PDB file of N, CA, C and O in Angstrom:
ATOM      1  N   MET A   1       3.161 -65.808  37.895  1.00  0.00           N
ATOM      2  CA  MET A   1       3.005 -64.407  37.683  1.00  0.00           C
ATOM      3  C   MET A   1       3.393 -63.840  36.294  1.00  0.00           C
ATOM      4  O   MET A   1       3.032 -62.694  36.028  1.00  0.00           O
ATOM      5  N   SER A   2       3.882 -64.334  35.668  1.00  0.00           N
ATOM      6  CA  SER A   2       3.505 -64.164  34.380  1.00  0.00           C
ATOM      7  C   SER A   2       2.206 -63.605  33.484  1.00  0.00           C
ATOM      8  O   SER A   2       1.925 -62.660  32.746  1.00  0.00           O
ATOM      9  N   ALA A   3       1.559 -64.899  34.076  1.00  0.00           N
ATOM     10  CA  ALA A   3       0.126 -65.323  33.266  1.00  0.00           C
ATOM     11  C   ALA A   3      -0.477 -64.159  33.927  1.00  0.00           C
ATOM     12  O   ALA A   3      -1.241 -63.502  33.220  1.00  0.00           O
ATOM     13  N   TYR A   4      -0.229 -63.628  35.559  1.00  0.00           N
ATOM     14  CA  TYR A   4      -1.099 -62.506  36.037  1.00  0.00           C
ATOM     15  C   TYR A   4      -0.748 -61.160  35.200  1.00  0.00           C
ATOM     16  O   TYR A   4      -1.652 -60.376  34.912  1.00  0.00           O
ATOM     17  N   VAL A   5       0.198 -60.993  34.933  1.00  0.00           N
ATOM     18  CA  VAL A   5       0.963 -60.080  34.100  1.00  0.00           C
ATOM     19  C   VAL A   5       0.650 -59.617  33.043  1.00  0.00           C
ATOM     20  O   VAL A   5       0.715 -58.451  32.653  1.00  0.00           O
ATOM     21  N   ALA A   6       0.171 -60.845  32.363  1.00  0.00           N
ATOM     22  CA  ALA A   6      -0.165 -60.686  30.679  1.00  0.00           C
ATOM     23  C   ALA A   6      -1.871 -60.702  30.833  1.00  0.00           C
ATOM     24  O   ALA A   6      -2.665 -60.241  30.014  1.00  0.00           O
ATOM     25  N   ALA A   7      -2.128 -61.238  31.870  1.00  0.00           N
ATOM     26  CA  ALA A   7      -4.128 -61.309  31.881  1.00  0.00           C
ATOM     27  C   ALA A   7      -4.658 -59.517  32.322  1.00  0.00           C
ATOM     28  O   ALA A   7      -5.626 -58.889  31.894  1.00  0.00           O
ATOM     29  N   ALA A   8      -3.492 -59.053  33.406  1.00  0.00           N
ATOM     30  CA  ALA A   8      -3.988 -57.767  33.698  1.00  0.00           C
ATOM     31  C   ALA A   8      -3.306 -56.754  32.296  1.00  0.00           C
ATOM     32  O   ALA A   8      -4.149 -56.045  31.745  1.00  0.00           O
ATOM     33  N   GLY A   9      -2.138 -56.694  31.844  1.00  0.00           N
ATOM     34  CA  GLY A   9      -1.785 -56.258  30.891  1.00  0.00           C
ATOM     35  C   GLY A   9      -3.389 -55.935  29.637  1.00  0.00           C
ATOM     36  O   GLY A   9      -4.052 -54.959  29.284  1.00  0.00           O
ATOM     37  N   GLY A  10      -3.369 -57.508  29.345  1.00  0.00           N
ATOM     38  CA  GLY A  10      -4.971 -57.334  28.245  1.00  0.00           C
ATOM     39  C   GLY A  10      -5.713 -56.829  28.254  1.00  0.00           C
ATOM     40  O   GLY A  10      -6.160 -56.125  27.348  1.00  0.00           O
ATOM     41  N   LEU A  11      -6.486 -57.171  30.241  1.00  0.00           N
ATOM     42  CA  LEU A  11      -7.789 -56.531  30.628  1.00  0.00           C
ATOM     43  C   LEU A  11      -7.470 -54.837  30.595  1.00  0.00           C
ATOM     44  O   LEU A  11      -8.439 -54.140  30.293  1.00  0.00           O
ATOM     45  N   GLY A  12      -6.506 -54.317  30.813  1.00  0.00           N
ATOM     46  CA  GLY A  12      -5.886 -52.913  30.730  1.00  0.00           C
ATOM     47  C   GLY A  12      -6.548 -52.632  29.811  1.00  0.00           C
ATOM     48  O   GLY A  12      -7.662 -52.106  29.819  1.00  0.00           O
ATOM     49  N   TRP A  13      -5.401 -53.226  28.219  1.00  0.00           N
ATOM     50  CA  TRP A  13      -5.520 -52.842  26.832  1.00  0.00           C
ATOM     51  C   TRP A  13      -6.788 -52.487  26.692  1.00  0.00           C
ATOM     52  O   TRP A  13      -7.264 -51.394  26.385  1.00  0.00           O
ATOM     53  N   ILE A  14      -7.378 -53.656  26.982  1.00  0.00           N
ATOM     54  CA  ILE A  14      -8.851 -53.825  26.325  1.00  0.00           C
ATOM     55  C   ILE A  14     -10.076 -52.095  27.063  1.00  0.00           C
ATOM     56  O   ILE A  14     -10.701 -51.326  26.333  1.00  0.00           O
ATOM     57  N   TYR A  15     -10.002 -52.039  28.570  1.00  0.00           N
ATOM     58  CA  TYR A  15     -10.303 -51.552  28.745  1.00  0.00           C
ATOM     59  C   TYR A  15      -9.901 -49.704  28.084  1.00  0.00           C
ATOM     60  O   TYR A  15     -10.776 -48.843  28.178  1.00  0.00           O
ATOM     61  N   TYR A  16      -9.121 -49.518  27.737  1.00  0.00           N
ATOM     62  CA  TYR A  16      -8.281 -48.329  27.254  1.00  0.00           C
ATOM     63  C   TYR A  16      -8.822 -48.207  25.830  1.00  0.00           C
ATOM     64  O   TYR A  16      -9.102 -47.128  25.307  1.00  0.00           O
ATOM     65  N   ARG A  17      -8.952 -49.458  25.218  1.00  0.00           N
ATOM     66  CA  ARG A  17      -9.495 -49.226  23.446  1.00  0.00           C
ATOM     67  C   ARG A  17     -10.767 -48.593  23.799  1.00  0.00           C
ATOM     68  O   ARG A  17     -11.074 -47.442  23.487  1.00  0.00           O
ATOM     69  N   ARG A  18     -11.868 -49.843  24.820  1.00  0.00           N
ATOM     70  CA  ARG A  18     -13.122 -49.248  24.762  1.00  0.00           C
ATOM     71  C   ARG A  18     -13.422 -47.736  25.278  1.00  0.00           C
ATOM     72  O   ARG A  18     -14.425 -47.047  25.088  1.00  0.00           O
ATOM     73  N   ARG A  19     -12.198 -47.436  26.011  1.00  0.00           N
ATOM     74  CA  ARG A  19     -12.654 -45.929  26.578  1.00  0.00           C
ATOM     75  C   ARG A  19     -12.428 -45.144  25.784  1.00  0.00           C
ATOM     76  O   ARG A  19     -13.277 -44.315  25.456  1.00  0.00           O
ATOM     77  N   ARG A  20     -11.014 -45.196  25.164  1.00  0.00           N
ATOM     78  CA  ARG A  20     -11.102 -44.112  23.609  1.00  0.00           C
ATOM     79  C   ARG A  20     -12.041 -44.610  22.141  1.00  0.00           C
ATOM     80  O   ARG A  20     -12.026 -44.010  21.067  1.00  0.00           O
ATOM     81  N   ALA A  21     -12.630 -45.550  22.381  1.00  0.00           N
ATOM     82  CA  ALA A  21     -13.206 -45.543  20.811  1.00  0.00           C
ATOM     83  C   ALA A  21     -15.040 -44.477  21.556  1.00  0.00           C
ATOM     84  O   ALA A  21     -15.870 -43.794  20.957  1.00  0.00           O
ATOM     85  N   VAL A  22     -14.914 -44.857  22.936  1.00  0.00           N
ATOM     86  CA  VAL A  22     -15.992 -44.122  23.699  1.00  0.00           C
ATOM     87  C   VAL A  22     -15.792 -42.062  23.289  1.00  0.00           C
ATOM     88  O   VAL A  22     -16.404 -41.153  22.727  1.00  0.00           O
ATOM     89  N   VAL A  23     -14.766 -42.267  23.899  1.00  0.00           N
ATOM     90  CA  VAL A  23     -14.465 -40.337  23.183  1.00  0.00           C
ATOM     91  C   VAL A  23     -14.250 -40.306  22.040  1.00  0.00           C
ATOM     92  O   VAL A  23     -14.779 -39.442  21.340  1.00  0.00           O
ATOM     93  N   GLU A  24     -13.712 -40.906  21.709  1.00  0.00           N
ATOM     94  CA  GLU A  24     -13.563 -40.891  20.084  1.00  0.00           C
ATOM     95  C   GLU A  24     -14.920 -40.670  19.531  1.00  0.00           C
ATOM     96  O   GLU A  24     -14.837 -39.742  18.727  1.00  0.00           O
ATOM     97  N   GLU A  25     -16.018 -41.074  19.603  1.00  0.00           N
ATOM     98  CA  GLU A  25     -17.349 -41.318  19.300  1.00  0.00           C
ATOM     99  C   GLU A  25     -18.098 -40.257  19.291  1.00  0.00           C
ATOM    100  O   GLU A  25     -18.816 -39.838  18.383  1.00  0.00           O
ATOM    101  N   ARG A  26     -17.762 -39.501  21.151  1.00  0.00           N
ATOM    102  CA  ARG A  26     -18.728 -38.616  21.283  1.00  0.00           C
ATOM    103  C   ARG A  26     -17.871 -37.279  20.734  1.00  0.00           C
ATOM    104  O   ARG A  26     -18.546 -36.255  20.636  1.00  0.00           O
ATOM    105  N   ARG A  27     -16.498 -37.186  20.377  1.00  0.00           N
ATOM    106  CA  ARG A  27     -16.049 -35.971  19.584  1.00  0.00           C
ATOM    107  C   ARG A  27     -16.969 -36.325  18.428  1.00  0.00           C
ATOM    108  O   ARG A  27     -17.974 -35.649  18.208  1.00  0.00           O
ATOM    109  N   ALA A  28     -16.637 -37.385  17.679  1.00  0.00           N
ATOM    110  CA  ALA A  28     -17.275 -37.424  16.380  1.00  0.00           C
ATOM    111  C   ALA A  28     -18.752 -36.569  16.443  1.00  0.00           C
ATOM    112  O   ALA A  28     -18.954 -35.465  15.937  1.00  0.00           O
ATOM    113  N   ARG A  29     -19.908 -37.553  17.352  1.00  0.00           N
ATOM    114  CA  ARG A  29     -21.034 -36.266  17.162  1.00  0.00           C
ATOM    115  C   ARG A  29     -20.778 -35.077  17.675  1.00  0.00           C
ATOM    116  O   ARG A  29     -21.750 -34.391  17.360  1.00  0.00           O
ATOM    117  N   GLU A  30     -20.161 -34.538  18.180  1.00  0.00           N
ATOM    118  CA  GLU A  30     -19.961 -33.526  18.181  1.00  0.00           C
ATOM    119  C   GLU A  30     -19.608 -32.183  17.310  1.00  0.00           C
ATOM    120  O   GLU A  30     -20.161 -31.091  17.178  1.00  0.00           O
ATOM    121  N   ARG A  31     -18.246 -32.875  16.702  1.00  0.00           N
ATOM    122  CA  ARG A  31     -17.922 -32.417  15.161  1.00  0.00           C
ATOM    123  C   ARG A  31     -19.130 -32.317  14.086  1.00  0.00           C
ATOM    124  O   ARG A  31     -18.943 -31.528  13.159  1.00  0.00           O
ATOM    125  N   ALA A  32     -20.212 -32.953  14.109  1.00  0.00           N
ATOM    126  CA  ALA A  32     -20.991 -33.565  12.983  1.00  0.00           C
ATOM    127  C   ALA A  32     -21.891 -32.381  13.542  1.00  0.00           C
ATOM    128  O   ALA A  32     -22.124 -31.399  12.837  1.00  0.00           O
ATOM    129  N   ARG A  33     -22.359 -32.499  14.753  1.00  0.00           N
ATOM    130  CA  ARG A  33     -23.070 -31.335  15.684  1.00  0.00           C
ATOM    131  C   ARG A  33     -22.654 -29.860  14.962  1.00  0.00           C
ATOM    132  O   ARG A  33     -23.420 -29.126  14.338  1.00  0.00           O
ATOM    133  N   LEU A  34     -21.410 -29.674  15.196  1.00  0.00           N
ATOM    134  CA  LEU A  34     -20.675 -28.133  15.001  1.00  0.00           C
ATOM    135  C   LEU A  34     -21.307 -28.023  13.322  1.00  0.00           C
ATOM    136  O   LEU A  34     -22.022 -27.155  12.820  1.00  0.00           O
ATOM    137  N   ARG A  35     -20.850 -28.990  12.861  1.00  0.00           N
ATOM    138  CA  ARG A  35     -20.700 -28.873  11.161  1.00  0.00           C
ATOM    139  C   ARG A  35     -22.168 -28.326  10.591  1.00  0.00           C
ATOM    140  O   ARG A  35     -22.316 -27.433   9.756  1.00  0.00           O
ATOM    141  N   LYS A  36     -23.256 -29.121  11.283  1.00  0.00           N
ATOM    142  CA  LYS A  36     -24.915 -28.677  10.697  1.00  0.00           C
ATOM    143  C   LYS A  36     -25.287 -27.478  11.312  1.00  0.00           C
ATOM    144  O   LYS A  36     -26.102 -26.679  10.849  1.00  0.00           O
ATOM    145  N   LEU A  37     -24.598 -27.352  12.498  1.00  0.00           N
ATOM    146  CA  LEU A  37     -25.228 -25.662  13.255  1.00  0.00           C
ATOM    147  C   LEU A  37     -24.127 -24.227  12.373  1.00  0.00           C
ATOM    148  O   LEU A  37     -24.363 -23.019  12.345  1.00  0.00           O
ATOM    149  N   ARG A  38     -23.011 -24.954  11.794  1.00  0.00           N
ATOM    150  CA  ARG A  38     -22.448 -23.968  10.527  1.00  0.00           C
ATOM    151  C   ARG A  38     -23.010 -23.791   9.791  1.00  0.00           C
ATOM    152  O   ARG A  38     -23.135 -22.612   9.459  1.00  0.00           O
ATOM    153  N   LYS A  39     -23.659 -24.737   9.109  1.00  0.00           N
ATOM    154  CA  LYS A  39     -24.193 -25.119   7.463  1.00  0.00           C
ATOM    155  C   LYS A  39     -25.461 -24.178   7.834  1.00  0.00           C
ATOM    156  O   LYS A  39     -25.930 -23.521   6.905  1.00  0.00           O
ATOM    157  N   LYS A  40     -25.922 -24.086   8.833  1.00  0.00           N
ATOM    158  CA  LYS A  40     -27.096 -23.226   8.944  1.00  0.00           C
ATOM    159  C   LYS A  40     -26.957 -21.729   9.652  1.00  0.00           C
ATOM    160  O   LYS A  40     -27.818 -21.069  10.234  1.00  0.00           O
ATOM    161  N   GLY A  41     -25.824 -21.489   9.441  1.00  0.00           N
ATOM    162  CA  GLY A  41     -25.279 -20.056   9.774  1.00  0.00           C
ATOM    163  C   GLY A  41     -25.305 -19.773  11.586  1.00  0.00           C
ATOM    164  O   GLY A  41     -25.076 -18.641  12.013  1.00  0.00           O
ATOM    165  N   LYS A  42     -25.514 -20.576  12.240  1.00  0.00           N
ATOM    166  CA  LYS A  42     -25.007 -20.832  13.556  1.00  0.00           C
ATOM    167  C   LYS A  42     -24.283 -20.777  14.251  1.00  0.00           C
ATOM    168  O   LYS A  42     -24.464 -20.659  15.463  1.00  0.00           O
ATOM    169  N   GLY A  43     -23.005 -20.862  13.545  1.00  0.00           N
ATOM    170  CA  GLY A  43     -21.747 -21.421  14.253  1.00  0.00           C
ATOM    171  C   GLY A  43     -21.161 -20.211  14.919  1.00  0.00           C
ATOM    172  O   GLY A  43     -19.938 -20.081  14.977  1.00  0.00           O
ATOM    173  N   LYS A  44     -21.930 -19.376  15.393  1.00  0.00           N
ATOM    174  CA  LYS A  44     -21.018 -18.976  16.904  1.00  0.00           C
ATOM    175  C   LYS A  44     -21.208 -19.208  17.913  1.00  0.00           C
ATOM    176  O   LYS A  44     -22.299 -19.671  18.246  1.00  0.00           O
ATOM    177  N   SER A  45     -20.311 -18.998  18.718  1.00  0.00           N
ATOM    178  CA  SER A  45     -20.266 -19.960  20.263  1.00  0.00           C
ATOM    179  C   SER A  45     -21.298 -19.239  20.989  1.00  0.00           C
ATOM    180  O   SER A  45     -21.696 -18.077  20.903  1.00  0.00           O
ATOM    181  N   ARG A  46     -21.737 -20.530  21.960  1.00  0.00           N
ATOM    182  CA  ARG A  46     -22.873 -19.950  22.652  1.00  0.00           C
ATOM    183  C   ARG A  46     -21.985 -19.006  23.862  1.00  0.00           C
ATOM    184  O   ARG A  46     -22.529 -19.000  24.967  1.00  0.00           O
ATOM    185  N   ARG A  47     -21.422 -18.666  23.812  1.00  0.00           N
ATOM    186  CA  ARG A  47     -21.317 -17.462  24.568  1.00  0.00           C
ATOM    187  C   ARG A  47     -21.697 -15.887  24.182  1.00  0.00           C
ATOM    188  O   ARG A  47     -22.317 -14.986  24.747  1.00  0.00           O
ATOM    189  N   ALA A  48     -21.040 -16.030  23.001  1.00  0.00           N
ATOM    190  CA  ALA A  48     -21.466 -14.582  21.928  1.00  0.00           C
ATOM    191  C   ALA A  48     -22.201 -14.549  21.775  1.00  0.00           C
ATOM    192  O   ALA A  48     -22.595 -13.427  21.455  1.00  0.00           O
ATOM    193  N   GLY A  49     -23.593 -16.042  21.819  1.00  0.00           N
ATOM    194  CA  GLY A  49     -24.782 -15.704  21.953  1.00  0.00           C
ATOM    195  C   GLY A  49     -25.587 -14.620  22.638  1.00  0.00           C
ATOM    196  O   GLY A  49     -26.314 -13.703  22.257  1.00  0.00           O
ATOM    197  N   ALA A  50     -25.105 -15.164  23.979  1.00  0.00           N
ATOM    198  CA  ALA A  50     -25.815 -15.044  25.147  1.00  0.00           C
ATOM    199  C   ALA A  50     -25.754 -13.473  25.580  1.00  0.00           C
ATOM    200  O   ALA A  50     -26.498 -12.878  26.360  1.00  0.00           O
ATOM    201  N   GLY A  51     -24.439 -12.895  24.699  1.00  0.00           N
ATOM    202  CA  GLY A  51     -24.763 -11.299  25.152  1.00  0.00           C
ATOM    203  C   GLY A  51     -25.604 -10.544  24.503  1.00  0.00           C
ATOM    204  O   GLY A  51     -25.916  -9.443  24.956  1.00  0.00           O
ATOM    205  N   GLN A  52     -25.983 -10.900  23.624  1.00  0.00           N
ATOM    206  CA  GLN A  52     -27.557 -10.366  23.017  1.00  0.00           C
ATOM    207  C   GLN A  52     -29.209 -10.764  23.534  1.00  0.00           C
ATOM    208  O   GLN A  52     -30.175 -10.266  22.956  1.00  0.00           O
TER     209      GLN A  52
END
């Protein structure tokens, strides 16, 4: 029983870590994209730009 709990916990932890890494990487990429846009002076939100 304890082996099952340990295995399930270990697999759950690995899955959690992998999901967190994917989300973090996506956020970092988005931040880099926004930083690049701000450098070009296009840091306005899409919604603000849509009214023009």
